[in-house]
Structures are given as C-alpha cells and as structure tokens.
C-alpha positions in Angstrom: -12.3 2.9 8.9 -11.8 -0.1 11.2 -11.5 -2.4 8.4 -9.1 -0.3 6.6 -7.0 -0.2 9.6 -7.1 -3.9 10.0 -6.0 -4.4 6.3 -3.3 -1.9 6.9 -2.1 -3.9 10.0 -2.5 -7.3 8.5 -0.9 -6.2 5.2 2.2 -4.4 7.2 2.7 -7.8 9.4 2.3 -10.3 6.4 4.6 -8.2 4.0 7.1 -7.5 6.9 7.3 -11.2 7.8 7.7 -12.3 4.1 10.5 -9.7 3.5 12.3 -10.4 6.7 12.3 -14.3 6.5 12.2 -15.0 2.9 13.9 -12.1 1.1 16.2 -10.9 3.9 17.5 -7.5 3.1 19.7 -7.6 6.3 18.0 -4.3 7.4 14.9 -4.7 9.7 14.0 -1.0 9.3 13.9 -1.4 5.5 11.9 -4.5 5.6 9.4 -2.6 8.0 9.2 0.2 5.7 8.4 -1.8 2.8 5.8 -3.7 4.8 4.1 -0.4 5.7 4.0 0.6 2.2 2.3 -2.7 1.3 -0.1 -2.3 4.2 -0.8 1.2 3.5 -1.6 0.3 -0.2 -4.2 -2.3 1.0 -5.7 -0.1 3.7 -6.1 3.0 1.5 -7.4 0.8 -1.4 -10.0 -0.4 0.9 -10.8 3.0 2.6 -11.3 4.5 -1.0 -13.5 1.9 -2.3 -16.7 3.6 -1.9 -19.0 5.5 -4.2 -18.3 8.8 -2.0 -14.9 9.0 -3.8 -14.6 9.7 -7.6 -12.0 8.2 -9.9 -9.9 11.4 -10.0 -10.0 11.6 -6.3 -9.0 8.0 -5.7 -6.0 8.7 -8.1 -5.1 11.9 -6.4 -5.1 10.5 -3.1 -3.1 7.5 -4.1 -0.4 10.0 -5.6 -0.4 11.9 -2.4 0.1 8.7 -0.5 3.0 7.7 -2.8 4.7 11.0 -2.3 4.6 10.6 1.3 6.1 7.2 1.0 8.9 8.5 -1.0 9.5 11.5 1.3 9.7 9.4 4.4 11.8 6.9 2.6 14.3 9.7 1.3 14.7 11.0 4.8 15.0 7.9 6.7 17.1 5.8 4.0 17.9 7.3 0.8 16.1 7.8 -2.7 17.4 4.5 -4.0 15.8 2.6 -1.3 12.6 4.4 -1.3 11.6 3.8 -4.8 10.8 0.1 -4.4 8.2 1.2 -1.8 6.4 3.0 -4.8 6.4 -0.2 -6.9 5.0 -2.1 -3.9 2.5 0.5 -3.1 1.4 1.1 -6.7 1.1 -2.9 -7.7 -0.9 -3.5 -4.6 -3.2 -0.5 -5.2 -3.7 -1.5 -9.0 -4.2 -5.2 -7.9 -7.0 -4.3 -5.6 -8.9 -2.4 -8.3 -8.2 -4.9 -11.0 -9.6 -7.7 -8.7 -12.7 -5.4 -7.9 -13.3 -4.8 -11.6 -14.3 -8.4 -12.2 -17.1 -8.1 -9.7 -20.4 -6.9 -10.9 -20.6 -4.2 -8.0 -16.9 -3.2 -9.0 -16.1 -3.2 -5.4 -14.4 -5.7 -3.0 -16.5 -4.3 0.0 -19.7 -5.8 -0.8 
C-alpha cells in the first residue's frame, strides 16, 4: 500500500509539472486534476497488480475509479474538461499492464 501511494504521489507530481510547464492550460486546478488522474492510475494499477485480484475485479475497480474521476471532474469543472482525465487514466492503466505482460511473472511488482 505504501508503494501504491508513493506511485500515486510521484505520478501526480510529475504529470502536474509536465502539464503546467509544457502544456500550460492556463488553469492550475485543471492541471492538478489531470495530474491526479495520472497518478491515480499508476497507484491503482500497482495496487491491483497482485494475484489476490482477478481480472474481472481489476476491470471493475478501474471502471469505478474512472467513474469517480468523471463525477469529480463534472462537479468541479464540466463534462467536457473531465473526459480527458478518463483518457489519461485508461492509457496509463493499460500501459502498466501491457508492460507487465512482457515479463514472465506478468507483474511489475516482482
């Protein structure tokens, strides 16, 4: 759990800095929101990367997380600005498991 929180924090900080300095949406709150979506994806993917969770559970929890991101984004910003957080989240989540699939253990934890 500690490493998952560490990945969440590092992913959020790195993504926020990239969004803020290089993509510059002129809205610091939106940059932070997208950074949180990115960090949340890395942290959740790492947390779920254990044999304790079956594939349907991993998919279900990722859909719940995406729903929460859209709900928060809808209330804080609007739906049009919340949708890119889904793209960031799902891209990172899929990339994590794609990279893991190339390993013999099928996990990035080991």
